[in-house]
N, C-alpha and C positions, 0 to 999 in steps of 0.2 A: 700295059700302062708304063705311062713313069715313075715313078715311086717317091714321091715327097721328101728332103730331105731334114735334118732336125729344126736347125732355122729357120726353112717353111713355115714347118710345119707352126713354129711358137711365131712367128710373124701373122696367119694368115686367123689362128688361133685367138691373140692378143687384140689385133685388130677387128674380128668377129665381136668380140666382147665387150670393144670400145664402141663398135658400130650400135649395139644393140641396146649397151647402156644409153648412145645418147636420141638415139630414137623414142626411146620409152618417156627419157626427159621431155624431150620437142613436143610427144604428143599428148601428154598428161600434167607437162608446169601449167597450164594454163586451161585445163577440165572444167571450172570453179565459173572463168568469163562465157560471156553470151557473145555469138561472132566467131566472125574467124578469127586465128592464134595471129600472133606478131602484127597484131591490132596496130606497134606503137613504138617509139624507135630505139626503146631499151630489152625489147627481146632480137630487134634484127642483127643490130651490138651482141648478141646474146650467141644467138643463129652464126653469125661471122666469124667471131672467136672463136666458139667451140667449132666450127669447120676448119681454121687456120689451127687450130690445136692438135685436131684430130691430120689435118698435113702432116703437120711438123711434127707428129710420135712415126705415123708411117715411113718418115725417110730414116728418122734413129733409129726404126726397131729392123726396119729394111737392111742398111747400114749394119746396124749389130747382128741379124742373123749373116748378115754377105762373112764375117769374121768367124760368127761360129761354124760356121761350117765348112770354111778355112782349116779356120785350128781345129774340127777333124777328121778330113782328110789326111791333112798335116797326121793326125795322129795312125790314124789307120796307116798312112801308108810308113808312116814310122817302124810299128806296130809288125807290118809284112816284110818288109824288107827284112825286117829282124827274126822272122817266122822261117823267110827265102834262106838268110842267111845259116842258121840253124839246123836246119832239114838241111842243107844241100853239106853243112860240116859231118852229122849221121850219116847220111847217103856215102861220103867220101867212106866213113869211118867202118861201116858194115859193108862197104865191095870191098876194103882195102882185104879183111879177113881170107875172104874166098878167092878171091884174086890172086896173092900171097901164096895161101896153100896149094894152087894149083901152079904156079909159078915153081915152088921150091917142089914139088913130085914131079911134074914132067921134067926138071933139071935133074933130078938123080940118074933118072929114066934114058935118057937121054947122056950122061955122062957116063954113069954102070955100066954100061954093057955084055959082063960079066953073073949080071944076077943074072939067076936062076926066075923059074918061068910063074911059078908061086910067089918070086917075091914080084916081079914084074907084074900081075895077076895083082895084086896088093895095091901096088900103088896106081896101077888103074884104074882101081876100085875104089879107096880114094879121092882122087883127082875128079872121077864121074861125079860123086859123090857132091866134095865143092862145087863142082857145074852144078849139077841140080839146085844148091842152091840157093846161086846165084840166076839161076835164074828161075827160081819160085820168086826172091830180093827184087827182082827186074817187074814178071807176073804184076807182084803185090804194087809196086809204084807205079808202073799205067794202071790200075785201072784203079788207085788215088785219085791219079792227076787228069783222067778221066772224067773223074765227079765233081774233079774242082775247073776245069776249066774249061770243059766239052758236052757237060749235064746236060745242057738243051737234043742233043745228039742221042738221049736215049729212049730207046724204043717203052711204051709201055704195053701191055698188055694184060686177059686176063692167066695169071698163073695160080698152080693145084697145088698150095704149101703142101699139103698130105703126103700128095704121090711125093713134094721136090723134099721130106724127111726122110720120107723111106725108101728112097733113091742113094740117101749119105749116109743110112743108117748102113746099106746092103755094100754101101762102097768101102765103109767102114769095120766092118763085123769080123776083118781079119789082125787087122790093128788089135781090136776089143776083147778077139777072143783073147791075142798075146797078153794084154794085160789083166784076165778075167774080169774084163767091164762087162754089167748088163747096161744094157739100153732101155727106159717103161717112155714107152710113146708112148701120151695122154691126150695127142691130136685127133681131135673129130676124122672119120673116114675122106669126110670133106670139103675143104678147107680153100677156100679159092679169092684172089682179091689181085686187084688191077697193079703190077709191078715191072720191074725192071729185072724179067727171070733172073740172069747172071750174075747180078746182087743180089738179086734176096737167096741167091745158091750161095752166095758170099757170106750171107750171115751165118746162114746154118753148118755150113763148112766149117770153118774159122770155128765158130764156136763148139761142135761135134769135138775137131782138131786138138785147139787148147784144154778142151775136159779129158782129153786120150793121152795126150800130152802132159800133164800138172796133177788131176786129178789124182794120180797113185793110184797103185795094184788094187783088185776089186771093188773101184768106185762104181757107184750107181748112179747114172748119167741120165734123170726127168727131163722130158721134155713136155709143155701141156701148154693151151692156153684157152682165154676166157673173151667171149664175144659183149663186145659195149658197142653203145649208136650206131659211132663212127672207128670203131679199130677195132681191130688186134690184140689182145695185152697178150705177149708172151711167157711162157717161164722158165728158163732153160737155166739145171741147176744139177750138181754134183752132190758127191759126198765125200769127198775127196780135201786134201790137206787147207787146202783153204787160203787163204793172203791176208796179210796183216792189215790191219784201218791204215794204215798212216799212205800205203799203197791204194785205195781202191778210187781215191779221185782221182788217180794218173793213168790207168791200166787201155784205157780208151787213147792217149796221146802216143805219138807216132815214135817207134824204136824207144816206148817205155819197156822196161825188161824190169818185174821183180827182181829175179835170180841170174841177172847175166848170163854168168856161165853155164849153167844149166841150159837158157834157156839157147845160147849157140847152138850148146852138142846137140839139142832135141833137136835142128835144125832150121829152129824159129828164125822169122825174118823181124821181127817187133811192129812187122804193121800189120799183123790176121784183124787183131781188136780197131785202129782205129779204120782200119776196112768196114768191119763191122757200124760202129757207127753211123762212119757216115753214109754209109748204105739206111739206115736206120732213118740216117734224119731225112734224107733224099724221098725216103715212103712219108714223109711228112709224122714221126713219131717222136719215138723219144726213150731212153735206156738211162736203164742204170744197175750195178755194182754190187751184192751185196754180203755182206759174211754170214756164212747161215752159223744161228748159234748151237749146232750138233755136228758143227765143224761144215769145211765145204765151199764152195758160190754158189751164190744165186743170180742170173743175170737176168731183170725186168726189161721187156722190151715195149712196144708197141708199134704196126703197122698200123695208117689208112685201110680199111675196105676198098 
C-alpha cells in the first residue's frame, strides 16, 4: 500500500475537518424550524457560499500540498546526495589505507630479491592482514548496501537467538581468553524470534567483537534479555573503559571512530555498530548506547518478536 505524502496528509486532514464542520452547521443550523431546512433563499445562498468556499479552499490546499511535497522531496534529495558524497569520501579514505599498504609491501618483496625467507614471510603476513582488513570492509559495505537497497529480498524465518549467541561466544572463546575476559550469558535457554539469521548474527557478532577489541583486559561482558508484549529487550554490556558522553550519540554512524588510530590498529572497519543499528531497525526495534556509572558501555536494543 502506497504511503501518503506529508502534503496529502495535510490536505486530507484539513478538508475532513472542514467537511465535518460544514455538515454539522448545515444539519443543526435550522434545527429549531418546522419543516425542511433551506426553505428560504438565504439558506440556499448560504449553502452555495459554503460550497464555493470549500472548492476554493480545496484548490488552494491542494496547490500548497504539492509545493510542500516538492520542497520536502528536494530537501530529502539534497540530504541523500550529501550523505552519499560523504559516504563515498569515507569509503575512498578507508580503502586507501589497506590498498596503499598492500602495494607498498608487495613492491618491497618484488624489488628486494635479497630478502631472507624470514623477512619475506613477515612482509607476506602483513600483506595478508591488510587484505583481510580490505575484505572485511567490503563485506560490511555489502551488508549495509543490502539493507539500504535490497531489504525486500531479505528472508525471515524463526531464529533461536540463544543458540546463535552461544555459537558466537564459542567462536570468540580464544579472543576472550587471550584478553582474560569473561562472558556472562543470561539469555534464556530458548529465545526464538522471526528474523533474518544473517542480520541477527551481525548484531551480536559485532557487539561481541566491539567489546573484545575495546573494553580492555579483564573486562566482563554481560548479555541479557527481558520479554515484553511485542518485543525482546536486550542488554549487551561490558565493564571496560567506556566511552565519553560526547561520543555516545555518534557511535552508530558509519565510519565514526572514538579513537581512529586505535580502531584501525585493531582491524576495525568503522561500520560494525552502523550494521548493528540498521539490523535492529530492520527487525522493528530501536537501540541506544549508555555509559555505565561504574565504567564500561551498555548497548540496549529491542527486537520485534
